[in-house]
DSSP file (Angstrom, degrees, kcal/mol; ACC not computed):
  #  RESIDUE AA STRUCTURE BP1 BP2  ACC     N-H-->O    O-->H-N    N-H-->O    O-->H-N    TCO  KAPPA ALPHA  PHI   PSI    X-CA   Y-CA   Z-CA
    1    1 A X              0   0    0      0, 0.0     2,-0.4     0, 0.0    53,-0.1   0.000 360.0 360.0 360.0 146.1  -74.0   54.1  -12.0
    2    2 A X        -     0   0    0    111,-0.0     2,-0.3     1,-0.0    50,-0.1  -0.730 360.0-115.0 -95.5 139.2  -71.9   55.8   -9.3
    3    3 A X        -     0   0    0     -2,-0.4     2,-0.4     1,-0.0    -1,-0.0  -0.563  33.2-136.0 -69.2 133.0  -68.8   54.4   -7.9
    4    4 A X        +     0   0    0     -2,-0.3    13,-2.5    14,-0.1     2,-0.1  -0.797  39.6 150.1 -97.0 131.7  -69.3   53.6   -4.2
    5    5 A X  E     +A   16   0A   0     -2,-0.4     2,-0.5    11,-0.3    11,-0.2  -0.593  14.3 163.8-159.5  91.4  -66.6   54.5   -1.6
    6    6 A X  E     -A   15   0A   0      9,-3.2     9,-2.7    -2,-0.1     2,-0.5  -0.954  21.3-157.9-121.9 121.1  -68.0   55.3    1.8
    7    7 A X  E     -A   14   0A   0     -2,-0.5     2,-0.7     7,-0.2     7,-0.2  -0.836   5.2-155.9 -96.5 131.3  -65.9   55.4    5.0
    8    8 A X  E >>> -A   13   0A   0      5,-2.9     4,-2.3    -2,-0.5     5,-1.0  -0.891   4.6-166.9-109.1 102.0  -67.8   55.0    8.3
    9    9 A X  T 345S+     0   0    0     -2,-0.7    -1,-0.2     1,-0.3     5,-0.0   0.843  81.6  59.9 -60.1 -38.7  -65.7   56.6   10.9
   10   10 A X  T 345S+     0   0    0      1,-0.2    -1,-0.3     2,-0.1    -2,-0.0   0.821 121.8  23.6 -63.4 -30.4  -67.6   55.1   13.9
   11   11 A X  T <45S-     0   0    0     -3,-0.9    -1,-0.2     2,-0.2    -2,-0.2   0.575  98.0-126.0-109.5 -13.7  -66.8   51.5   12.8
   12   12 A X  T  <5 +     0   0    0     -4,-2.3    52,-0.6     1,-0.3     2,-0.4   0.698  65.2 137.1  73.3  18.5  -63.7   52.1   10.7
   13   13 A X  E   < -AB   8  63A   0     -5,-1.0    -5,-2.9    50,-0.1     2,-0.5  -0.827  40.7-158.9-103.5 135.7  -65.4   50.2    7.8
   14   14 A X  E     -AB   7  62A   0     48,-2.5    48,-2.9    -2,-0.4     2,-0.5  -0.955   2.1-160.2-108.9 130.3  -65.3   51.3    4.2
   15   15 A X  E     +AB   6  61A   0     -9,-2.7    -9,-3.2    -2,-0.5     2,-0.3  -0.961  29.6 154.9-108.0 123.7  -68.0   50.1    1.8
   16   16 A X  E     -AB   5  60A   0     44,-2.7    44,-3.2    -2,-0.5   -11,-0.3  -0.909  48.5 -79.7-143.9 166.3  -66.9   50.4   -1.8
   17   17 A X  E     - B   0  59A   0    -13,-2.5    42,-0.2    -2,-0.3    33,-0.1  -0.460  58.2-104.1 -65.9 141.3  -67.3   49.1   -5.2
   18   18 A X        -     0   0    0     40,-3.0     2,-0.3    -2,-0.1    -1,-0.1  -0.306  35.0-153.7 -67.2 151.9  -65.4   45.8   -5.8
   19   19 A X    >   -     0   0    0     -3,-0.1     3,-2.1     1,-0.1     4,-0.4  -0.867  29.4-110.8-123.2 158.8  -62.2   45.8   -7.8
   20   20 A X  G >  S+     0   0    0     -2,-0.3     3,-1.5     1,-0.3     4,-0.3   0.842 116.9  64.5 -55.9 -33.9  -60.5   43.1   -9.8
   21   21 A X  G 3  S+     0   0    0      1,-0.3     4,-0.3     2,-0.1    -1,-0.3   0.616  93.4  63.0 -67.9 -11.1  -57.7   43.1   -7.2
   22   22 A X  G X> S+     0   0    0     -3,-2.1     4,-2.3     1,-0.2     3,-0.5   0.634  76.2  94.4 -82.7 -15.6  -60.3   41.8   -4.7
   23   23 A X  H <> S+     0   0    0     -3,-1.5     4,-2.6    -4,-0.4     5,-0.2   0.852  80.4  49.9 -52.2 -49.4  -61.0   38.6   -6.5
   24   24 A X  H 3> S+     0   0    0     -4,-0.3     4,-2.3     1,-0.2    -1,-0.3   0.903 114.1  45.7 -58.7 -42.3  -58.6   36.3   -4.7
   25   25 A X  H <> S+     0   0    0     -3,-0.5     4,-2.9    -4,-0.3    -1,-0.2   0.875 111.0  53.0 -69.4 -37.0  -59.9   37.4   -1.3
   26   26 A X  H  X S+     0   0    0     -4,-2.3     4,-2.6     2,-0.2     5,-0.2   0.931 111.6  45.9 -62.1 -45.4  -63.5   37.0   -2.4
   27   27 A X  H  X S+     0   0    0     -4,-2.6     4,-2.5    -5,-0.2    11,-0.2   0.925 114.8  47.7 -62.0 -45.7  -62.9   33.5   -3.6
   28   28 A X  H  X S+     0   0    0     -4,-2.3     4,-2.2    -5,-0.2    -2,-0.2   0.927 113.3  46.9 -62.0 -46.6  -61.0   32.7   -0.4
   29   29 A X  H  X S+     0   0    0     -4,-2.9     4,-2.0     2,-0.2     5,-0.2   0.925 113.7  47.2 -65.2 -45.8  -63.7   34.2    1.9
   30   30 A X  H  X S+     0   0    0     -4,-2.6     4,-3.5    -5,-0.2     5,-0.5   0.919 111.9  51.1 -61.8 -42.9  -66.6   32.4    0.1
   31   31 A X  H  X S+     0   0    0     -4,-2.5     4,-1.9    -5,-0.2    -1,-0.2   0.886 109.2  51.0 -61.3 -39.0  -64.7   29.1    0.1
   32   32 A X  H  < S+     0   0    0     -4,-2.2    -1,-0.2    -5,-0.2    -2,-0.2   0.904 118.9  36.9 -63.3 -41.9  -64.2   29.5    3.9
   33   33 A X  H  < S+     0   0    0     -4,-2.0    -2,-0.2    -5,-0.1    -3,-0.2   0.928 127.6  32.5 -78.3 -47.4  -67.8   30.2    4.5
   34   34 A X  H  < S-     0   0    0     -4,-3.5    -3,-0.2     2,-0.2    -2,-0.2   0.725  93.5-132.3 -86.3 -22.3  -69.5   27.8    2.0
   35   35 A X  S  < S+     0   0    0     -4,-1.9     2,-0.4    -5,-0.5    -4,-0.2   0.565  75.5 104.8  79.3   7.7  -66.9   25.0    2.0
   36   36 A X        -     0   0    0     -6,-0.4     2,-0.7    -5,-0.0    -1,-0.2  -0.985  66.6-140.2-126.3 127.2  -66.9   25.1   -1.8
   37   37 A X        +     0   0    0     -2,-0.4     2,-0.1    -3,-0.1    -9,-0.1  -0.775  29.6 166.0 -87.2 117.1  -64.1   26.6   -4.0
   38   38 A X     >  +     0   0    0     -2,-0.7     4,-2.0   -11,-0.2     5,-0.2  -0.478   8.7 155.1-130.3  61.3  -65.8   28.4   -6.9
   39   39 A X  H  > S+     0   0    0      1,-0.2     4,-2.3     2,-0.2     5,-0.2   0.882  76.3  49.8 -61.4 -39.5  -63.1   30.6   -8.6
   40   40 A X  H  > S+     0   0    0      2,-0.2     4,-2.4     1,-0.2    -1,-0.2   0.891 108.9  53.2 -67.2 -38.2  -64.8   30.7  -12.0
   41   41 A X  H  > S+     0   0    0      1,-0.2     4,-2.6     2,-0.2    -1,-0.2   0.940 113.1  42.7 -59.8 -47.7  -68.2   31.6  -10.5
   42   42 A X  H  X S+     0   0    0     -4,-2.0     4,-2.5     2,-0.2     5,-0.2   0.850 111.5  54.6 -72.0 -33.3  -66.7   34.6   -8.6
   43   43 A X  H  X S+     0   0    0     -4,-2.3     4,-1.9    -5,-0.2    -1,-0.2   0.939 113.4  42.6 -61.7 -46.0  -64.6   35.7  -11.6
   44   44 A X  H  X S+     0   0    0     -4,-2.4     4,-2.7     2,-0.2    -2,-0.2   0.890 113.4  52.3 -67.9 -40.1  -67.7   35.8  -13.7
   45   45 A X  H  X S+     0   0    0     -4,-2.6     4,-2.9     2,-0.2     5,-0.4   0.909 110.2  48.3 -62.3 -42.3  -69.8   37.5  -11.0
   46   46 A X  H  X S+     0   0    0     -4,-2.5     4,-1.8     1,-0.2    -1,-0.2   0.891 112.5  49.4 -66.0 -38.1  -67.2   40.2  -10.6
   47   47 A X  H  < S+     0   0    0     -4,-1.9     4,-0.3    -5,-0.2    -2,-0.2   0.932 118.2  39.2 -63.9 -45.4  -67.1   40.7  -14.3
   48   48 A X  H  < S+     0   0    0     -4,-2.7    -2,-0.2     1,-0.1     5,-0.2   0.866 132.2  21.7 -74.2 -37.9  -70.9   40.9  -14.6
   49   49 A X  H  < S+     0   0    0     -4,-2.9     3,-0.4    -5,-0.2     9,-0.3   0.555 115.1  61.7-112.8 -10.8  -71.6   42.9  -11.4
   50   50 A X  S  < S+     0   0    0     -4,-1.8    -3,-0.1    -5,-0.4    -1,-0.1   0.389  79.7  86.6 -97.0   4.0  -68.4   44.7  -10.6
   51   51 A X  S    S-     0   0    0     -4,-0.3    -1,-0.2    -5,-0.1    -2,-0.1   0.229 102.6-110.0 -92.9  15.4  -68.2   46.7  -13.8
   52   52 A X        +     0   0    0     -3,-0.4     2,-0.2     1,-0.2    -2,-0.1   0.813  58.1 165.0  64.6  32.0  -70.3   49.6  -12.6
   53   53 A X    >   -     0   0    0     -5,-0.2     3,-2.0     1,-0.1    -1,-0.2  -0.550  49.1 -90.3 -77.0 147.8  -73.2   48.8  -14.9
   54   54 A X  T 3  S+     0   0    0      1,-0.3    -1,-0.1    -2,-0.2    21,-0.1  -0.328 111.2  12.4 -58.3 132.2  -76.5   50.5  -14.1
   55   55 A X  T 3  S+     0   0    0      1,-0.2    20,-2.3    19,-0.1     2,-0.4   0.425 106.6 101.0  83.0  -1.3  -78.6   48.5  -11.7
   56   56 A X  E <   - C   0  74A   0     -3,-2.0     2,-0.4    18,-0.2    18,-0.2  -0.959  47.7-175.4-122.0 136.5  -75.8   46.0  -10.8
   57   57 A X  E     + C   0  73A   0     16,-3.1    16,-2.5    -2,-0.4     2,-0.4  -0.992  19.5 174.1-137.3 131.2  -73.8   46.2   -7.6
   58   58 A X  E     - C   0  72A   0     -2,-0.4   -40,-3.0    -9,-0.3     2,-0.3  -0.904  25.8-178.4-130.4 101.8  -70.8   44.2   -6.2
   59   59 A X  E     -BC  17  71A   0     12,-2.7    12,-2.2    -2,-0.4     2,-0.4  -0.783  13.0-159.6-109.4 147.5  -69.8   45.9   -3.0
   60   60 A X  E     -BC  16  70A   0    -44,-3.2   -44,-2.7    -2,-0.3     2,-0.5  -0.950   8.7-145.3-123.3 142.0  -66.9   45.1   -0.6
   61   61 A X  E     -BC  15  69A   0      8,-2.7     7,-3.6    -2,-0.4     8,-1.1  -0.921  17.7-165.8-105.2 134.8  -66.5   46.1    3.0
   62   62 A X  E     +BC  14  67A   0    -48,-2.9   -48,-2.5    -2,-0.5     2,-0.4  -0.949  11.1 179.2-119.7 140.6  -63.0   46.8    4.2
   63   63 A X  E >  S-BC  13  66A   0      3,-2.5     3,-1.3    -2,-0.4   -50,-0.1  -0.986  77.5  -4.5-138.0 130.3  -61.7   47.1    7.8
   64   64 A X  T 3  S-     0   0    0    -52,-0.6    -1,-0.1    -2,-0.4     3,-0.1   0.897 130.0 -58.7  53.0  44.1  -58.1   47.8    8.6
   65   65 A X  T 3  S+     0   0    0      1,-0.2     2,-0.4    -3,-0.0    -1,-0.3   0.674 116.9 108.2  62.3  21.6  -57.2   47.5    4.8
   66   66 A X  E <  S-C   63   0A   0     -3,-1.3    -3,-2.5   -41,-0.0     2,-0.3  -0.965  79.6-103.2-127.3 145.6  -58.6   44.0    4.6
   67   67 A X  E     +C   62   0A   0     -2,-0.4    -5,-0.3    -5,-0.2     3,-0.1  -0.511  37.1 175.7 -66.4 125.0  -61.7   42.7    2.9
   68   68 A X  E     -     0   0A   0     -7,-3.6    26,-2.8     1,-0.4     2,-0.3   0.503  59.5 -34.5-108.6 -10.1  -64.2   42.0    5.6
   69   69 A X  E     -CD  61  93A   0     -8,-1.1    -8,-2.7    24,-0.3    -1,-0.4  -0.956  51.0-136.5 170.7 173.8  -67.2   41.0    3.5
   70   70 A X  E     -CD  60  92A   0     22,-2.5    22,-2.7    -2,-0.3     2,-0.3  -0.991   3.9-160.7-153.3 157.8  -69.1   41.5    0.2
   71   71 A X  E     -CD  59  91A   0    -12,-2.2   -12,-2.7    -2,-0.3     2,-0.4  -0.996   7.8-165.8-140.3 141.1  -72.6   41.9   -1.1
   72   72 A X  E     +CD  58  90A   0     18,-2.4    17,-2.2    -2,-0.3    18,-1.2  -0.989  22.0 138.3-131.1 136.5  -73.9   41.4   -4.6
   73   73 A X  E     -CD  57  88A   0    -16,-2.5   -16,-3.1    -2,-0.4     2,-0.3  -0.986  22.7-162.5-164.9 172.2  -77.2   42.4   -6.1
   74   74 A X  E     -CD  56  87A   0     13,-2.0    13,-2.9    -2,-0.3     2,-0.6  -0.976  31.9-100.2-155.0 165.1  -79.1   43.9   -9.0
   75   75 A X  E     - D   0  86A   0    -20,-2.3     2,-0.4    -2,-0.3    11,-0.2  -0.838  40.6-173.1 -91.0 124.9  -82.3   45.5  -10.0
   76   76 A X  E     - D   0  85A   0      9,-2.6     9,-2.4    -2,-0.6     2,-0.4  -0.913   4.5-156.7-118.9 147.5  -84.5   43.0  -11.8
   77   77 A X        -     0   0    0     -2,-0.4     6,-0.2     7,-0.2     7,-0.1  -0.979  54.6  -7.5-134.0 138.3  -87.8   43.8  -13.5
   78   78 A X    >   +     0   0    0      4,-1.6     3,-1.4    -2,-0.4     2,-0.5   0.583  64.8 161.0  67.6  18.6  -91.0   42.0  -14.5
   79   79 A X  G >  S-     0   0    0      1,-0.3     3,-1.9     3,-0.2    -1,-0.2  -0.610  84.2 -12.7 -68.9 121.9  -90.1   38.4  -13.7
   80   80 A X  G 3  S-     0   0    0     -2,-0.5    -1,-0.3     1,-0.3    -2,-0.1   0.825 132.3 -55.8  52.4  35.3  -93.4   36.7  -13.5
   81   81 A X  G <  S+     0   0    0     -3,-1.4    -1,-0.3     1,-0.3     2,-0.2   0.459  97.1 143.2  85.1   1.5  -95.2   40.0  -13.4
   82   82 A X    <   -     0   0    0     -3,-1.9    -4,-1.6     1,-0.1    -1,-0.3  -0.500  53.2-111.9 -78.8 146.4  -93.4   41.5  -10.4
   83   83 A X        -     0   0    0     -2,-0.2    -4,-0.1    -6,-0.2    -7,-0.1  -0.269  51.2 -74.2 -66.6 158.6  -92.5   45.2  -10.4
   84   84 A X        +     0   0    0     -7,-0.1    36,-0.5    -6,-0.1     2,-0.3  -0.268  67.5 160.5 -54.8 140.0  -88.9   46.2  -10.6
   85   85 A X  E     -D   76   0A   0     -9,-2.4    -9,-2.6    34,-0.1     2,-0.3  -0.987  42.2 -95.9-157.1 160.8  -87.0   45.6   -7.4
   86   86 A X  E     -De  75 122A   0     35,-2.8    37,-3.0    -2,-0.3     2,-0.5  -0.631  34.3-160.1 -81.0 140.0  -83.6   45.2   -5.9
   87   87 A X  E     -De  74 123A   0    -13,-2.9   -13,-2.0    -2,-0.3     2,-0.6  -0.986   7.1-160.8-123.5 124.2  -82.4   41.6   -5.4
   88   88 A X  E     +D   73   0A   0     35,-2.7    37,-0.5    -2,-0.5   -15,-0.3  -0.917  18.4 166.5 -99.1 120.7  -79.5   40.7   -3.1
   89   89 A X  E     +     0   0A   0    -17,-2.2     2,-0.3    -2,-0.6   -16,-0.2   0.394  61.1  34.1-120.0   3.8  -78.2   37.3   -4.1
   90   90 A X  E     +D   72   0A   0    -18,-1.2   -18,-2.4     2,-0.0     2,-0.3  -0.915  51.6 165.6-156.0 134.3  -74.9   37.1   -2.1
   91   91 A X  E     +D   71   0A   0     -2,-0.3     2,-0.4   -20,-0.2   -20,-0.2  -0.917  11.6 169.1-146.8 117.2  -73.9   38.4    1.3
   92   92 A X  E     -D   70   0A   0    -22,-2.7   -22,-2.5    -2,-0.3     2,-0.4  -0.996   9.5-173.5-135.3 134.9  -70.7   37.1    2.9
   93   93 A X  E     -D   69   0A   0     -2,-0.4   -24,-0.3   -24,-0.2     2,-0.1  -0.993  35.2-107.7-129.8 135.7  -68.9   38.4    6.0
   94   94 A X    >>  -     0   0    0    -26,-2.8     3,-2.4    -2,-0.4     4,-0.5  -0.399  28.8-131.5 -56.7 126.5  -65.6   37.3    7.4
   95   95 A X  G >4 S+     0   0    0      1,-0.3     3,-0.7     2,-0.2    -1,-0.2   0.780 105.3  62.7 -55.4 -26.9  -66.3   35.3   10.6
   96   96 A X  G 34 S+     0   0    0      1,-0.2    -1,-0.3     3,-0.0    -2,-0.1   0.637 109.6  39.4 -74.2 -12.7  -63.7   37.3   12.4
   97   97 A X  G X4>S+     0   0    0     -3,-2.4     3,-1.2   -29,-0.2     5,-0.5   0.327  84.6 129.2-117.1   6.3  -65.6   40.5   11.8
   98   98 A X  T <<5S+     0   0    0     -3,-0.7    -3,-0.0    -4,-0.5    -4,-0.0  -0.262  70.0  27.1 -62.7 152.2  -69.2   39.3   12.4
   99   99 A X  T 3 5S+     0   0    0      1,-0.1    -1,-0.2     0, 0.0    -4,-0.0   0.607  94.6 103.4  68.0  16.1  -71.4   41.2   14.8
  100  100 A X  T < 5S-     0   0    0     -3,-1.2    -2,-0.1     0, 0.0    -1,-0.1   0.270 101.1-100.8-107.0   9.9  -69.3   44.3   14.0
  101  101 A X  T  >5S+     0   0    0     -4,-0.0     4,-2.3     3,-0.0     5,-0.2   0.498  85.4 125.5  89.1   3.8  -71.9   45.9   11.7
  102  102 A X  H  ><S+     0   0    0     -5,-0.5     4,-2.2     2,-0.2     5,-0.2   0.956  76.0  43.2 -61.8 -52.6  -70.2   44.9    8.4
  103  103 A X  H  > S+     0   0    0      1,-0.2     4,-3.0     2,-0.2     5,-0.2   0.900 113.5  52.4 -62.5 -41.5  -73.3   43.2    6.9
  104  104 A X  H  > S+     0   0    0      2,-0.2     4,-2.8     1,-0.2     5,-0.2   0.918 109.7  48.3 -62.4 -43.9  -75.6   46.0    8.0
  105  105 A X  H  X S+     0   0    0     -4,-2.3     4,-2.0     2,-0.2    -1,-0.2   0.919 114.7  45.5 -63.4 -43.1  -73.5   48.7    6.4
  106  106 A X  H  X S+     0   0    0     -4,-2.2     4,-2.5    -5,-0.2     5,-0.2   0.928 114.5  48.2 -65.8 -43.6  -73.2   46.8    3.1
  107  107 A X  H  X S+     0   0    0     -4,-3.0     4,-2.4     1,-0.2    -2,-0.2   0.925 112.1  48.7 -63.2 -45.2  -77.0   46.0    3.1
  108  108 A X  H  X S+     0   0    0     -4,-2.8     4,-2.1    -5,-0.2    -1,-0.2   0.888 111.9  50.6 -61.8 -38.3  -77.9   49.6    3.9
  109  109 A X  H  X S+     0   0    0     -4,-2.0     4,-2.2    -5,-0.2    -2,-0.2   0.938 111.8  44.7 -66.6 -47.1  -75.6   50.8    1.1
  110  110 A X  H  X S+     0   0    0     -4,-2.5     4,-2.4     1,-0.2    -2,-0.2   0.882 112.5  52.9 -67.4 -35.5  -77.0   48.5   -1.5
  111  111 A X  H  X S+     0   0    0     -4,-2.4     4,-2.7    -5,-0.2    -1,-0.2   0.909 108.8  49.7 -63.6 -41.1  -80.6   49.3   -0.5
  112  112 A X  H  X S+     0   0    0     -4,-2.1     4,-2.7     2,-0.2    -2,-0.2   0.900 109.5  52.1 -63.8 -40.2  -79.8   53.0   -0.8
  113  113 A X  H  X S+     0   0    0     -4,-2.2     4,-1.0     2,-0.2    -2,-0.2   0.928 110.8  47.7 -61.0 -44.8  -78.4   52.3   -4.3
  114  114 A X  H ><>S+     0   0    0     -4,-2.4     5,-1.7     1,-0.2     3,-0.8   0.943 112.9  48.1 -60.3 -47.9  -81.6   50.4   -5.3
  115  115 A X  H ><5S+     0   0    0     -4,-2.7     3,-2.0     1,-0.3    -2,-0.2   0.896 106.7  56.5 -61.2 -40.8  -83.8   53.2   -3.9
  116  116 A X  H 3<5S+     0   0    0     -4,-2.7    -1,-0.3     1,-0.3    -2,-0.2   0.749 103.6  55.4 -63.9 -22.7  -81.7   55.9   -5.7
  117  117 A X  T <<5S-     0   0    0     -4,-1.0    -1,-0.3    -3,-0.8    -2,-0.2   0.366 127.1 -99.4 -92.1   5.0  -82.5   54.0   -9.0
  118  118 A X  T < 5S+     0   0    0     -3,-2.0     2,-0.3     1,-0.3    -3,-0.2   0.537  78.9 127.5  98.6   7.1  -86.2   54.2   -8.3
  119  119 A X      < -     0   0    0     -5,-1.7    -1,-0.3     1,-0.1   -34,-0.1  -0.687  40.1-161.5 -96.3 155.5  -87.2   50.9   -6.9
  120  120 A X        +     0   0    0    -36,-0.5     2,-0.3    -2,-0.3   -35,-0.1   0.296  65.9  56.1-119.6  10.3  -89.1   50.6   -3.6
  121  121 A X        -     0   0    0    -37,-0.2   -35,-2.8    -7,-0.1     2,-0.4  -0.995  56.7-156.6-141.1 148.9  -88.5   46.9   -2.6
  122  122 A X  E     -e   86   0A   0     -2,-0.3     2,-0.3   -37,-0.2   -35,-0.2  -0.975  17.3-172.4-122.0 141.6  -85.6   44.7   -2.0
  123  123 A X  E     +e   87   0A   0    -37,-3.0   -35,-2.7    -2,-0.4     2,-0.3  -0.863  10.4 167.2-127.6 158.6  -85.8   40.9   -2.2
  124  124 A X        -     0   0    0     -2,-0.3     2,-0.4   -37,-0.2   -35,-0.1  -0.957  22.5-138.6-157.1 168.1  -83.6   37.9   -1.4
  125  125 A X        +     0   0    0    -37,-0.5     2,-0.3    -2,-0.3    -2,-0.0  -0.998  22.8 177.6-130.5 139.0  -83.9   34.2   -1.1
  126  126 A X        -     0   0    0     -2,-0.4     2,-0.3     8,-0.0    -2,-0.0  -0.943  38.1 -96.9-135.8 157.9  -82.3   32.1    1.5
  127  127 A X    >   -     0   0    0     -2,-0.3     3,-2.2     1,-0.1     7,-0.2  -0.598  33.2-130.0 -72.2 133.1  -82.2   28.5    2.5
  128  128 A X  T 3  S+     0   0    0     -2,-0.3    -1,-0.1     1,-0.3     6,-0.0   0.715 106.9  56.6 -60.6 -19.5  -84.7   27.9    5.3
  129  129 A X  T 3  S+     0   0    0      1,-0.1     2,-1.7     2,-0.0    -1,-0.3   0.519  79.9  94.1 -89.0  -5.3  -82.1   26.1    7.3
  130  130 A X    <>  +     0   0    0     -3,-2.2     4,-2.4     1,-0.2     5,-0.2  -0.593  48.7 169.4 -88.8  79.5  -79.6   29.0    7.2
  131  131 A X  H  >  +     0   0    0     -2,-1.7     4,-2.8     1,-0.2    -1,-0.2   0.843  69.5  56.5 -62.5 -38.1  -80.7   30.5   10.5
  132  132 A X  H  > S+     0   0    0      2,-0.2     4,-1.9    -3,-0.2    -1,-0.2   0.945 112.4  40.2 -61.6 -49.2  -77.8   33.0   10.7
  133  133 A X  H  > S+     0   0    0      2,-0.2     4,-2.5     1,-0.2     5,-0.2   0.896 115.3  52.2 -69.0 -39.9  -78.5   34.6    7.4
  134  134 A X  H  X S+     0   0    0     -4,-2.4     4,-2.6     1,-0.2     5,-0.2   0.929 109.1  50.2 -61.0 -44.2  -82.3   34.5    8.0
  135  135 A X  H  X S+     0   0    0     -4,-2.8     4,-2.2     2,-0.2    -1,-0.2   0.891 110.1  51.3 -62.4 -39.0  -81.8   36.2   11.4
  136  136 A X  H  X S+     0   0    0     -4,-1.9     4,-1.0    -5,-0.2    -2,-0.2   0.976 112.2  43.9 -62.0 -54.1  -79.7   38.9    9.8
  137  137 A X  H ><>S+     0   0    0     -4,-2.5     5,-2.2     1,-0.2     3,-0.6   0.882 113.5  51.5 -61.9 -37.9  -82.2   39.7    7.1
  138  138 A X  H ><5S+     0   0    0     -4,-2.6     3,-1.8     1,-0.2    -1,-0.2   0.896 105.3  56.1 -64.1 -38.3  -85.1   39.7    9.6
  139  139 A X  H 3<5S+     0   0    0     -4,-2.2    -1,-0.2     1,-0.3    -2,-0.2   0.728 102.9  56.9 -66.1 -19.5  -83.1   42.1   11.8
  140  140 A X  T <<5S-     0   0    0     -4,-1.0    -1,-0.3    -3,-0.6    -2,-0.2   0.425 128.6 -97.5 -89.3   0.2  -83.0   44.4    8.9
  141  141 A X  T < 5S+     0   0    0     -3,-1.8    -3,-0.2     1,-0.3     2,-0.2   0.473  77.2 141.0  99.2   3.5  -86.8   44.5    8.6
  142  142 A X      < +     0   0    0     -5,-2.2    -1,-0.3    -6,-0.2     2,-0.3  -0.514  21.5 169.1 -78.9 149.0  -87.1   41.9    5.8
  143  143 A X        -     0   0    0     -2,-0.2    -5,-0.0     1,-0.0    -6,-0.0  -0.905  45.8 -56.2-146.8 173.9  -90.0   39.4    6.0
  144  144 A X        -     0   0    0     -2,-0.3     2,-0.1     1,-0.1    -1,-0.0  -0.277  59.2-151.7 -55.7 137.7  -91.7   36.8    3.9
  145  145 A X        -     0   0    0      2,-0.3    -1,-0.1    -3,-0.0   -22,-0.0  -0.282  28.8 -93.7-102.7-170.1  -92.9   38.4    0.6
  146  146 A X  S    S+     0   0    0     -2,-0.1     2,-0.2     2,-0.0    -2,-0.1   0.632  95.9  90.0 -83.7 -14.2  -95.7   37.6   -1.8
  147  147 A X        -     0   0    0      1,-0.0     2,-0.5     2,-0.0    -2,-0.3  -0.581  62.6-153.6 -83.2 146.5  -93.6   35.4   -4.1
  148  148 A X        -     0   0    0     -2,-0.2     2,-0.3     2,-0.0    -2,-0.0  -0.969  12.1-138.9-120.2 115.6  -93.4   31.7   -3.4
  149  149 A X        -     0   0    0     -2,-0.5     2,-0.3     1,-0.0   -24,-0.0  -0.553  21.2-166.1 -73.8 136.1  -90.2   29.9   -4.7
  150  150 A X        +     0   0    0     -2,-0.3     2,-0.3     2,-0.0    -2,-0.0  -0.906   9.3 174.9-119.2 149.6  -90.9   26.6   -6.2
  151  151 A X        -     0   0    0     -2,-0.3     2,-0.3     2,-0.0    -2,-0.0  -0.975  15.3-158.3-149.8 162.8  -88.4   23.8   -7.0
  152  152 A X        -     0   0    0     -2,-0.3     2,-0.6     5,-0.0     5,-0.0  -0.994  26.7-119.8-144.6 136.8  -88.3   20.3   -8.3
  153  153 A X    >   -     0   0    0     -2,-0.3     3,-2.1     1,-0.2     4,-0.1  -0.674  20.5-149.9 -75.7 118.2  -85.6   17.7   -8.0
  154  154 A X  G >  S+     0   0    0     -2,-0.6     3,-1.5     1,-0.3    -1,-0.2   0.634  91.0  75.0 -70.1 -12.4  -84.5   16.9  -11.5
  155  155 A X  G 3  S+     0   0    0      1,-0.3    -1,-0.3     9,-0.0    -2,-0.0   0.686  89.6  62.0 -69.7 -14.2  -83.6   13.3  -10.5
  156  156 A X  G <  S+     0   0    0     -3,-2.1     9,-3.7     2,-0.0    -1,-0.3   0.453  79.2 113.4 -86.2  -1.3  -87.4   12.9  -10.5
  157  157 A X  B <  S-F  164   0B   0     -3,-1.5     7,-0.3     7,-0.3    -3,-0.0  -0.499  77.2-107.1 -72.6 137.9  -87.6   13.7  -14.2
  158  158 A X    >   -     0   0    0      5,-3.3     3,-1.9    -2,-0.2     5,-0.1  -0.215  30.0-108.4 -62.0 156.2  -88.6   10.7  -16.4
  159  159 A X  T 3  S+     0   0    0      1,-0.3    -1,-0.1     2,-0.1    -2,-0.1   0.833 120.6  48.9 -56.9 -36.1  -85.9    9.1  -18.5
  160  160 A X  T 3  S-     0   0    0      3,-0.1    -1,-0.3     1,-0.0    -2,-0.1   0.465 111.1-121.6 -86.0   0.0  -87.4   10.6  -21.7
  161  161 A X  S <  S+     0   0    0     -3,-1.9    -2,-0.1     2,-0.2     3,-0.1   0.594  75.3 126.8  76.0  10.7  -87.6   14.0  -20.2
  162  162 A X  S    S-     0   0    0      1,-0.2     2,-0.3    -5,-0.0    -1,-0.1   0.635  78.3 -51.1 -79.9 -12.7  -91.4   14.2  -20.7
  163  163 A X  S    S-     0   0    0     -5,-0.1    -5,-3.3    -7,-0.0    -1,-0.2  -0.925  74.9 -46.6 161.7 176.1  -92.2   15.1  -17.1
  164  164 A X  B     -F  157   0B   0     -2,-0.3     2,-0.8    -7,-0.3    -7,-0.3  -0.353  52.6-114.0 -70.4 149.3  -91.7   14.1  -13.5
  165  165 A X        -     0   0    0     -9,-3.7     2,-0.5     6,-0.1     3,-0.5  -0.766  35.8-148.1 -80.4 115.3  -92.1   10.6  -12.4
  166  166 A X  S > >S-     0   0    0     -2,-0.8     3,-0.9     1,-0.2     5,-0.8  -0.744  74.2  -0.4 -92.5 129.7  -95.2   10.8  -10.1
  167  167 A X  T 3 5S-     0   0    0     -2,-0.5    -1,-0.2     1,-0.2    -2,-0.0   0.533 110.9 -90.1  73.4   4.7  -95.3    8.4   -7.2
  168  168 A X  T 3 5S+     0   0    0     -3,-0.5    -1,-0.2   -12,-0.1    -2,-0.1   0.379 119.3  81.7  76.5  -6.6  -91.9    6.9   -8.1
  169  169 A X  T < 5S-     0   0    0     -3,-0.9    -2,-0.1     0, 0.0    -1,-0.1   0.246 108.4-104.8-115.2  12.7  -93.5    4.2  -10.4
  170  170 A X  T   5       0   0    0     -4,-0.3    -3,-0.1     1,-0.1   -12,-0.0   0.482 360.0 360.0  82.2   2.1  -94.0    6.4  -13.5
  171  171 A X      <       0   0    0     -5,-0.8    -4,-0.2    -6,-0.1    -6,-0.1   0.477 360.0 360.0 -92.1 360.0  -97.7    6.7  -13.0
């Protein structure tokens, strides 16, 4: 994998591979956006995806020598029969730099990295109520794909773990 370090003169934004020294700012920025402080999650994510392993990307955008956002993704293959593809599973931009092209530059960079590794599709999943993130990805040309995410509330699991409680009365 190639180390990423791209300066975009027109915007003054640099998109680069994340470094260990970014961790505190990544945790702070995510906590500000999500409202949840997850230092161990981000420490592990940076370890897993920031180490320049093939097919894994943890990119940071900088503007005026400050972290303005980050994007994380990887190439995944053959889950439930799907062909290899790029997956973006985190995209965060400092609210003070939104609408300045930060997310677009990071997204374009990670997509180019995926393409350079031979995949021809990029995927993500978002909460249907997150209109801001949905609007961003749609503006980048993403649309509903052929996969359908399924989920189940585990509080509906029977006490013995044998299956879901159907109809709430165990029948």
